[in-house]
C-alpha positions as CSV (number, residue, x, y, z in Angstrom):
1,M,0.0,0.0,0.0
2,T,1.3,3.4,-1.0
3,T,0.5,6.5,1.1
4,H,0.8,10.1,-0.3
5,H,1.4,13.1,1.9
6,T,3.0,16.5,1.9
7,I,5.4,17.8,4.5
8,A,6.8,21.3,5.2
9,L,10.5,20.7,4.9
10,Y,11.1,24.5,5.2
11,P,8.4,27.1,5.9
12,D,8.1,27.8,2.2
13,L,9.1,24.4,0.8
14,P,6.5,21.7,0.8
15,I,7.6,18.2,-0.4
16,T,5.1,15.6,-1.6
17,L,6.1,12.1,-0.7
18,A,4.9,8.6,-1.7
19,E,5.8,5.9,0.8
20,S,5.4,2.2,0.7
21,G,6.8,-1.0,2.1
22,T,8.8,-1.7,5.3
23,G,12.4,-2.3,6.1
24,R,15.6,-0.6,5.1
25,P,14.9,3.0,4.1
26,I,15.2,3.6,0.3
27,L,15.1,7.1,-1.0
28,L,14.0,6.9,-4.7
29,L,14.7,10.0,-6.8
30,H,13.0,10.4,-10.2
31,G,14.5,12.0,-13.3
32,G,13.3,14.8,-15.5
33,G,10.3,12.8,-16.7
34,G,8.7,13.0,-13.2
35,P,7.7,10.5,-10.5
36,A,5.8,8.3,-13.0
37,T,9.1,7.2,-14.5
38,V,10.1,5.4,-11.3
39,A,6.7,4.0,-10.3
40,N,7.5,0.4,-11.3
41,L,10.8,0.6,-9.5
42,A,9.1,1.9,-6.3
43,A,6.6,-1.0,-6.5
44,H,9.4,-3.6,-6.8
45,L,11.5,-2.1,-4.0
46,A,8.6,-1.9,-1.6
47,H,8.7,-5.7,-1.3
48,T,12.0,-5.5,0.6
49,G,12.4,-2.0,1.9
50,H,10.6,1.2,3.0
51,V,10.5,3.3,-0.1
52,I,10.3,7.1,0.2
53,A,9.7,8.6,-3.3
54,P,9.5,12.4,-3.3
55,T,8.2,14.5,-6.2
56,H,10.8,17.1,-6.8
57,P,9.6,20.7,-6.2
58,G,8.3,22.1,-9.5
59,W,7.4,18.8,-11.0
60,D,3.8,17.7,-11.7
61,G,2.4,21.1,-10.5
62,T,4.1,21.1,-7.1
63,P,5.4,24.4,-5.8
64,R,9.0,25.5,-6.2
65,P,10.0,28.7,-4.3
66,D,12.0,31.3,-6.2
67,W,15.2,30.6,-4.2
68,F,15.2,26.9,-5.1
69,T,17.3,27.1,-8.2
70,G,19.8,24.2,-8.3
71,I,20.4,20.5,-7.8
72,D,22.4,21.5,-4.7
73,D,19.1,22.8,-3.2
74,L,17.4,19.5,-4.1
75,A,20.2,17.5,-2.5
76,L,20.3,19.5,0.7
77,A,16.5,19.4,1.0
78,Y,16.6,15.6,0.9
79,L,19.5,15.3,3.2
80,H,17.6,17.4,5.7
81,L,14.6,15.1,5.2
82,L,16.8,12.1,6.1
83,H,18.0,14.0,9.2
84,D,14.5,15.0,10.3
85,R,13.3,11.5,10.0
86,R,16.3,10.2,11.8
87,L,16.9,7.6,9.1
88,R,20.1,5.5,9.1
89,D,21.5,2.9,6.7
90,V,19.8,4.6,3.8
91,L,20.0,3.4,0.2
92,V,19.6,6.2,-2.3
93,I,18.5,5.3,-5.9
94,G,18.3,7.9,-8.6
95,S,17.5,7.9,-12.3
96,S,19.1,10.4,-14.6
97,L,18.7,13.8,-12.9
98,G,17.7,11.9,-9.8
99,G,21.0,10.0,-10.0
100,W,22.9,13.3,-10.1
101,T,20.9,14.4,-7.0
102,A,21.8,11.1,-5.3
103,A,25.5,11.7,-6.0
104,E,25.3,15.3,-4.6
105,L,23.5,13.9,-1.5
106,A,26.3,11.4,-1.0
107,V,29.1,14.0,-1.2
108,R,27.3,16.1,1.4
109,D,26.5,13.3,3.8
110,T,29.1,13.9,6.5
111,A,26.9,12.1,9.1
112,G,27.1,8.8,7.2
113,L,23.4,8.3,6.9
114,I,23.7,6.9,3.3
115,T,25.3,3.4,3.1
116,G,24.5,2.6,-0.5
117,L,23.9,4.2,-3.9
118,V,22.3,3.0,-7.2
119,L,22.7,5.5,-10.0
120,I,20.7,4.7,-13.2
121,D,22.0,6.5,-16.3
122,A,22.9,9.5,-14.1
123,V,23.9,12.9,-15.3
124,G,25.8,15.3,-13.2
125,I,29.5,15.2,-14.1
126,H,31.5,16.6,-17.0
127,V,33.3,14.1,-19.2
128,P,35.2,16.0,-21.9
129,D,34.9,13.3,-24.6
130,E,31.4,12.3,-23.8
131,P,29.1,15.4,-23.7
132,I,25.6,15.1,-22.3
133,K,23.1,15.4,-25.2
134,N,21.2,18.7,-25.0
135,I,17.6,17.6,-24.7
136,F,16.3,21.1,-25.2
137,A,17.7,21.1,-28.7
138,L,16.0,17.9,-29.8
139,D,12.6,17.5,-31.3
140,P,10.4,14.9,-29.6
141,R,11.2,12.2,-32.2
142,T,14.9,12.7,-32.0
143,L,14.7,12.8,-28.2
144,A,13.0,9.4,-28.3
145,D,15.7,8.1,-30.7
146,H,18.4,9.1,-28.2
147,S,16.5,7.9,-25.1
148,W,15.2,4.5,-26.0
149,H,16.6,1.3,-27.4
150,A,13.2,0.7,-29.1
151,P,11.9,4.3,-29.6
152,D,8.9,3.2,-31.7
153,R,7.5,1.5,-28.5
154,F,7.8,4.6,-26.4
155,H,7.6,7.7,-28.6
156,I,4.3,9.6,-28.4
157,D,3.4,12.2,-30.9
158,P,2.9,15.5,-29.0
159,A,-0.1,16.2,-31.2
160,T,-1.9,13.2,-29.6
161,I,-1.3,14.3,-26.0
162,P,-4.1,16.0,-24.2
163,A,-3.5,19.7,-23.6
164,E,-3.4,19.4,-19.8
165,Q,-0.7,16.7,-20.0
166,L,1.3,18.6,-22.6
167,A,1.3,21.7,-20.4
168,A,2.5,19.6,-17.4
169,R,5.4,18.2,-19.5
170,Q,6.3,21.7,-20.6
171,A,6.2,22.9,-17.0
172,N,8.5,20.1,-16.0
173,L,11.0,21.0,-18.7
174,A,10.9,24.6,-17.5
175,T,11.8,23.4,-14.0
176,I,14.7,21.4,-15.4
177,R,16.0,24.5,-17.2
178,V,16.0,26.4,-13.8
179,L,17.7,23.6,-11.8
180,A,20.0,22.1,-14.4
181,G,20.2,24.4,-17.4
182,D,23.3,26.4,-16.7
183,P,25.8,24.7,-16.6
184,Y,23.9,22.1,-18.5
185,M,23.1,19.0,-16.5
186,H,26.3,18.9,-14.5
187,D,28.2,20.3,-11.6
188,P,31.8,21.1,-12.6
189,K,33.0,20.3,-9.1
190,L,31.2,17.0,-8.6
191,L,33.6,14.6,-10.4
192,R,36.5,15.3,-8.0
193,R,34.2,15.3,-5.0
194,L,33.1,11.7,-5.8
195,T,36.4,10.4,-4.6
196,R,35.2,11.1,-1.1
197,V,32.1,8.8,-1.5
198,H,33.1,5.5,0.2
199,V,29.8,3.5,-0.1
200,P,29.0,0.6,-2.4
201,T,27.7,2.2,-5.6
202,L,26.0,0.3,-8.4
203,L,25.8,2.2,-11.7
204,L,23.3,0.8,-14.1
205,W,23.4,1.9,-17.7
206,G,21.4,1.1,-20.8
207,E,23.7,0.0,-23.6
208,S,21.8,2.1,-26.1
209,D,21.6,5.3,-24.1
210,R,22.6,8.2,-26.3
211,I,21.7,11.0,-23.8
212,V,24.6,9.9,-21.6
213,T,26.6,7.0,-23.2
214,P,28.0,3.9,-21.5
215,A,31.4,5.5,-21.8
216,Y,30.1,8.4,-19.7
217,G,28.8,5.9,-17.2
218,A,32.3,4.2,-17.1
219,A,33.9,7.6,-16.2
220,Y,31.3,8.0,-13.5
221,A,32.1,4.6,-12.0
222,S,35.8,5.2,-12.2
223,A,35.4,8.3,-10.1
224,L,33.7,6.5,-7.2
225,P,36.0,4.4,-4.9
226,E,33.4,1.6,-4.7
227,G,31.7,2.2,-8.0
228,R,30.7,-0.7,-10.3
229,L,29.2,-0.3,-13.7
230,E,26.7,-2.8,-15.1
231,L,25.4,-2.4,-18.7
232,I,21.9,-3.5,-19.6
233,P,21.4,-4.7,-23.1
234,E,18.5,-3.5,-25.3
235,A,17.8,-0.5,-23.0
236,G,18.4,3.2,-23.3
237,H,18.2,6.0,-20.8
238,L,15.5,4.4,-18.6
239,P,16.5,0.7,-18.4
240,H,14.1,0.1,-15.5
241,I,11.3,0.8,-18.0
242,E,12.6,-0.9,-21.1
243,Q,14.2,-3.9,-19.3
244,P,12.6,-3.9,-15.8
245,Q,13.4,-7.6,-14.9
246,A,17.1,-7.2,-15.8
247,T,17.3,-3.9,-13.9
248,F,15.5,-5.3,-10.8
249,A,17.7,-8.4,-10.8
250,L,20.9,-6.3,-10.7
251,I,19.5,-4.1,-7.9
252,D,18.4,-7.1,-5.9
253,A,21.8,-8.7,-6.2
254,H,23.5,-5.4,-5.1
255,L,21.2,-5.2,-2.0
256,K,22.0,-8.8,-1.0
257,A,25.8,-8.2,-1.5
């Protein structure tokens, strides 16, 4: 059973949370596509842990105060959430922009609350020879071609999307621009800071991802003292959607280890 509620993390920053399951706390962070993109992952993880899945401020119509302008704000907000809830032995899992947020959380976790990371096709670092594809410069079809192994299965013509849903997507993109538009999708300081993150870290990467390539994922893994990269065949930027069983199996094995 999933419960949805909103907390006032700061006086002017409400955070909407979806919680399910019992056991080890798992903070699940969605990417730019919003919370729906990690819903199947939340359902799977709830069988073995207590999943806390926030909706990032500014996504899906949730409020974002004017001062909330960077991924560092997002990371600190969730770190404060962990402190307020007095959580320990936390596993943080993030997809794409959520993976970047998870990494920023880990480098700021001086209290040692986080004991494991799973980064799924994460952005957030600068790799000179592997630039992050600029999603704002791509039309919907080209974006699908870069994001999916089988784009014909997942591409939706914007002309067929109801106006309300299309407006919500555009609002989400506007929030991404504010939080991650300049510098585009990365923190220039993050790569060197990752050397201080001494927790087991599984990096899952779709072999067909052309937003951030597997070579980009390899550079991410190399920067983490306990990083390990696993490639998922026939998957793009969201392997937990294209190849859920393969993705779940790798995460389950990581948790057991």
